[in-house]
N, C-alpha and C positions, 0 to 999 in steps of 0.2 A: 272494317267499316269504311276506312278511307277509300278503298277500291270500289266498294259498292256505292258510296256517295258520288264518286267520280262518274261511274256508269249511269247513275240515276240523273246526274246533271246533264248528261248528253242524250238522255232518252234511250240508252242502249241496255238498261237493266231489265233482266228477265228472271223468271222463276228458276230457270236452270242455273243462273249465277248464284242465286240465294241458296239453292240446294247444294251446290258445290262447296260453298262456305260452311254450311251446316255439317256436311259430311267431313270436311277437313277439321272443324273445331270439335266434332263429336257431340253436337247438340241437335235439337230438333229443328225442323224448318220453321215452326211457329216462333221459336226463340229468336232466330236470326231476323225474322220480320219485325219482332218487337224491338230488337236492338236498332234496326234501321229506322223505325218510327221515332225512337228516342233521339237518334242522331239528327233526324230532320227537324224535330221540334226544339231540342235543347242545344244542339250543336256540339255534343260531346260524343266521343267514340270509345270511351272506356267506362268501366263500372263506377257507380257512385261510391265515393269513399264512405266507409263505415264510421259512424259517430262514436268513437271510443276515446278513452283517456290516453294521452301521450305524455312522455317525459319532456316537459318544457325546460327552458333555461333556468327558470326559478327552481323547479323541482330538482334539477341536476345540481344546482348550487347547494340545496339543502342536503342532498345525498353526499356531496363532498364534505360538508360540515359534519355530518354524522358518520363519516367513513363507510358509506354504503349501507347503513342500517335503515332499511325501508320501513320497519315497524316504528322507529323513532320519528321518521319524517311523517308517517301517517298520524301519529299522536300529535305532532306539532300542527299539522293541518287541521285536525279536529278541534284543537284548542283555539285556533284562530277563527274557525268558522262558527263557534258557539255564539259569539256576539252578533255576527252578521246574518246568520241563518242560511248561508250558502251551503250547497250540497258538497259533500266530500266523497270521493270514490272509496270503495272498500279496500281493505288491506290486500286482499287477493288481486283486485284490479290493479293496484299500484305495483305489486310484485310482478304481474304479467307484463305491465308496461315497461318495467325495468328490464326484464328478460328480452322483450321484443325490440325495444328501441336502443338498447346499449349492447355493444358487442362483448364477448367474453373478456377481451383485453381491457375494455373500459370498466367492466364490473370488477375485474381483478385490481385495477389501479385504484378504485375507490377504497378498497380494504388494505391492499399491500403496497401501494405506491408504484413508482416507475419500474422498480426491479420486478415486481409481480406482473406488470403489464407486458414486459419484454418477453415473457415466456410464451405469449400468444402471437408473437410477431412471426412473419415469414421472411426468410432471408434468401438472397440469391446465392447461387453456387458459382465459385470461380471456375473457369474452364481449366481442365487438366492440362498441365504443361509437360515439360520434359524434366529429366533428372537434373538437379542442381540449378534449376531455373529460379527457385525460391525456397528459402528455409524459414522456419518459424522457431523462435526461442522463447522460453518462459521458465519461471521458478515454480516448483510444486512443493507445498508443505505436506510432509508425510505424517498422517495422524497415527503414528506408531511410536511408542516409547522404546528407545534402545539404550543400552548401558554403555557409557563412556567414562572410564576411570571411576566406576562406582557411582556415577551420577546419571539420572534418567534425563534424556534429551529427546527432542523431536527433530529428526534430520530434515534437510531440504535437498531437493534434486533440481539441478539446473541442466536442461538438455535442449538440443536442437534436433529438428526433424525435417526431412525433405518432403515438401508438399506434394510432389508428383507421385512418389512411390511409398510414402508413409514409413520410410526407413529412418530409424534413429541414427544420426550421424555422430553424436558425441554427448557425453553426460558427465557431470561432476556432482559430488555429494559433500555437503557440509553439515556438521552437527548443530549449526545455529543458522540464523537468518543470513542468507548469502549476500555478497556484495560483488563488486566488479572483479575481484580475484577469482571467484567461482565461475563467472562468465568467461574470463580469459582461459581458465583451465579447460572448461568444456569446449570452448571455441578452438583451442589448440588441438584437442583430440578430434574434433569434427573436421577441421581443415586437412589434417593428415589422414592417410589411408593405411589401415593395419594390414597385417597378413590375413589370409582367409580364416585362420583359426582364432582370431581375436573376437571380442564381443560385438564389434561393429562390422567385421568383414571388410570387403573392399569399398565400403560406402564412404564417401568423403570427397574432397577436392574443393575447388573454389566456386562458391555459388554466385549467381548473378544478382541476387537480392536477398537480404535478411529482413524479415518482418518481426517486429517486437512490439510490446506495449510501451506505455509511457513511464515505466519505472525509472527512477533516477539512476540506478546502477547500470541499466541497459543504455541509457542516454548519456553516460559519463564520457568525459573526454578521452579516457584511456581506451574504452571499447571502440569509440568512433575512430581513434587514431589507428588501432590495430586493424580494423576492417578497411579503413581508408587507405592504408599502405598497399593493400592488394586490390584497390579500386572496386571495393564491394560497397554499394550503397545500402544504407539502413533506412527502412521505412517504419516509422512509428505510427501505430493506429490510434484511433480515438480512445480516450480514457473510458473505462467501464463499458467497453464494447467487446466482449469475448468472442462474439460471432465473427468479428473481422479477422481473427486468427484461429479459426475453428480447427485446423489440423492439430496444433499442439494442445488445444483445449480438449480435443477428443483423446489424445494420448494421455493427458492427465486423468481424464475420467476412466479410461480403460485400465490404467495402472492402479487406480484406487479400487476398482471392482475385481480385477483379475489377480492382483498381487497383494496390495496392502491389506485388504480385508481378510486375507488368510493368515497373516502373521500374528504372533502373540503380542499382547498389549496394544491391540488396535482399539482406538478410543472412539470410533464412530459406529460401533456395532449397536444394534437395537437393544435397549434395556429390557430386562425380564420383568420389571415392575413399573408402576406408574412413576415412582420417584426416580430421578436420574441416578445411575450407578456411581458409587464412589470409587474412582479410579485409583485413589491412593491405597485402598485395601486390596487391590488386585494381587493375588499371590502367584500369578503365572510368571515364571522366570523370563526376563526380557532377553532379546537378542543382543549380542555384543555388536558394537558399531562395525567392526570388521566383517562379521558374519552378515550383517544387513547389506553392506556394500557388495559382498560376494553374491548374495541372493538377487540383488537388484541387477547386477551385470549379467547374471545368468538369465534373468527374465528379459533383458534387452536383447541378448543373443537369441532367445526363443522368439521374441517378437519379430526380429529381422529375418530369421532363417526358417521358422516353422509355422508361425501364425499366418493363416490365410485370410483373405478379405474378399467379400463379394464385390466391393468397389473396384478391386484390382483384377476382377475376372477370375477369382479363385486362386490367384498367385500369392506368394509370400512377398513382403517388401524387398527382400534380397533378390528373388527371382524377377520381380518387376524392374529392379534396378539393372540387373544384368541383361534383361531383354531390351532395354532402351539403348539404342545405338548412338546417342548423343555423345560427342567427345568430352572427356573429362580433363580439365586443366588442373594439374597438381601444383601445390605451393612448394617452393624451395625449402627443404627441411632446415637449412642453415638460417634462412630468413624467418621461418615460421616461429621458432621459439624466441628469437630475438625481438621481433616486432610485436609480440604479444606481451612484452614487458613494458613497464613504465620507466621513463627517463628520470635519472637522479639529479639533473641540473648541470651545474658548472663542472669544468675539469678539475681533477684533484691530483695531488702528488702522491706517488708511491714511496713511502718512507720505510724505515726499518721496523716500525710498528704496524705496518700494513696500510690499508686505505681507510681514512677517516670519513665516516658518513653518519650524519645525524648524531654527532657527538660520541660515536662508538667506533672502535677499530675492527676491521675485518681482514683476515689473513687467508692465504691459500698456499698450497704446496708449490704451485708454479711461480710464486714470487721469489723463490730462492735465487740470489744472484742479481736481482733487478732493483733492489731497494737502493734509495738515495743515488740513483743514476740519472736523475732529471726526467724520468718517465712520467708523463701526464696521462691520466686515465679518466674515463667516464664510467658511471655506474648506472645499471638498469636493474630493475627488481620487479617482482610480482607483488601487487598491492597486499599489504598486511603480512607479508612473509619477510619480516625483518631479520630472520635468523640467517639468511643467505642472500647474497647479491651476485650479479654477473658483471664482470669488469671488462672494459673495452679500451683499446688504445685511442686516446683523444685525437691523435693526428691522422691515423689511417682508418679508424673505426673498426679495426680488426679485433676479433674476440680473443681475449687472453685466458679467461678461465673463471671458475666460481670462487667466491670468497665467503668464509663462514665467520660468525661472530667470535672474536678472539677470547674474551673472558665470559663465555656463556655460562649461566648458572647450571648446576647439576639438576637431575630430575628430582632428587630429594629436596633441594632448595626451592625449586619451582612449586613442588607440592606443598611445602610448608608455607610459602608465600601465598599460594592460592587459599589454603586453609585460613591464614591470617586475614586475608581480604574478605573471605566469606564470613568469618566471625565478626569483623568490623561492620560489614553490611547488615548482619542480623542485629548487632547492638544498636546501630542507628535506626533500624526498622522498629525495634522495641521502644526506643526513645521517642520516635515519632508517633507510635501508637499510643504511648502513655500521654504525650502532649495532646494528642487528638481527643483522648478520653477526658482530659481535664477541660478542654475547650468546648466539648460537646454539651449543648444545652438540652435538658430533658424536661418535659412538661407532663403534667398529669392528664390522663384521659378524661374527656368531658362527655356527658350524655345530653346536655342542653347547650344552647347557643350562648355560652359564657366565655370570658377570657380564661385560657388555661393557666394553671398555677405552675410556676417554675419550680422544679425539684432540685435537690442537691444542696442541703444545708451546709453552711460554712460558718465557723465561729469567727469572732472578730480578731482573735489572736492569730488564727490560721491565715486569714486574709492579709493581716498586717505583715506577717512573716514572709508570705509568698511575694507580696508587692516589694518588700525590702530586698529579698533575694533577686528578684527580677531587675530591680533598679541597679543593684550592685553588679549583676552580670552585664548589664548594658554599659555601665561605666567602665568596667574592666575591659570590655571589648574595644572601647574607644580610647583607652589610656595609651599614652606614648611614653614609655619609661625613659627614653633618651632625649626627651624634649628639652631644648635649651631655654631657660627662663628668658622672657622678653627683656630687652634693655629699656632703660628709663627714657621717656620721651624728651625731646629737646626742651630746654627751659622756657622757650618762648611760646610753647603750646599751652593752651588752657585745657586742663584735663579734669574729669570729674573726681571727686574725692575717693571713690572706690578704686579707680585705676591708679591714683597716686599712692594709695595705701599698698596696693599689690606691688608696685614698682619699688617702693621703699623697702619692702621685705625681700625683694629679689636682688636688688643691687644697692650699694650705698648711695644716698641722695647726692645729687650734684648741686653745688652752690649756685644760687640764682645769678644770672648775669647782671652786670651793672646797667646795661642798656635795655634790659627786658623788663616788662612789668612784673610785679610780684605775683607769685602763684596764688591759687585760690585757698591754699592751706596755710598761708602766712598771715600774720597779724596786720600787715600793711594793706591787706585786701579790703579796704574801706574807702568810702567816699570822703570828700572834704567836709561834709557835715557829720562825719563820724558814724554813718549808717553803713551796714554791709552792702556790697554791690549786689 
């Protein structure tokens, strides 16, 4: 229409121009002449907007209040319009307007919040780089119950993956929620390079960047120092943004679908009934922890050497790694294991009892002949692994050897201690549950708008006994059996009768001074008129 109006303004518009526009738009010649007449008369070049109901800011606010329930919003609009007589669109009209004016992500956010909205977002893809250009690391909670010393636990996997080739460079497994020691163990495996027959093959070396999330263990000083020693920067992505480290998140998802779902005692399998299945009654024998680790390492080896990916052009991660000609810089094995340990602080003396660290002695075979010779050593250790330390010369920083706890308890003693701690934990849990049952208030159900009646009758004797026992328990907790009784105040102080009585029982009374006024408990404490002060 703009072109036809420009031709019409200059007097060059002909029927052939209108026929060309009609053929190009797929409409009749008469329709184009009608459009042109409307453009001349009304000054518009597009179709008239249809008069239909739209989602305004007020309607959107009501949808947010009702969590996306369009029927509830419609009932609310009808109730408000009864007194004013205004027209209200039908429910079908309101639902069509919601589907038309709001995107799928906005509709999902009304019912499920921000997490549901993110499922409809579109994310950019990072350009593919070269091997060891960037690694990503993460923890993965394994929804599989495994047997560890007769106790069912859920293991965790900490691993690193190369973003360019999708090759797993290193992994570590813990039977509990991991910390920085699991990260250092996986990092040590990832930085080193195994023989071709190992689970990771020749994959490894020093990366140019490590991308992680904002977990406190990944951002700990120990992990930062271990990577900073090799000049490896750590990039922490935004919190609750898994799409920013999509390579390792895809590894977590693939491991769950390809491996964990096929293992016994998998807890995320679909339930056969409407009611959730009771996992405590599962009679399937669980895997031993050692067997689970073996299966996981076999799957990692299969992932690197046999699993093909269309993203890699039909190659396996190992083949893509070997096809990349980028030079690999290896870490010094002597520095690798030393700098992934945490420092033990000041220098210590090597005595005949060994090395004292954190109040305990550690000894090693290499210490023979070196005790009490004035040798000063430093200690490095893997976090939470207090059964063994690594000892270095404090002067030259040369590695001397490992040291083990001197008087470490036997396996039977540790098992007995663990059972005792478990029994104490259960006893405290029962006591807390009993106290919670006593504290909990119960009320009778009501069928009308009345104040509910408090349930749980208690006799007067029971209430008095419980209050007395509680008061006695509080006083016994605050009692100090070795408390020295207070001394009597100086005679020149004026003290209340209650304090004077207590001090008389605690210590023998002091005779009043000749130069001090008489005390309040003496007969001389009167005025000249004979009245008490």
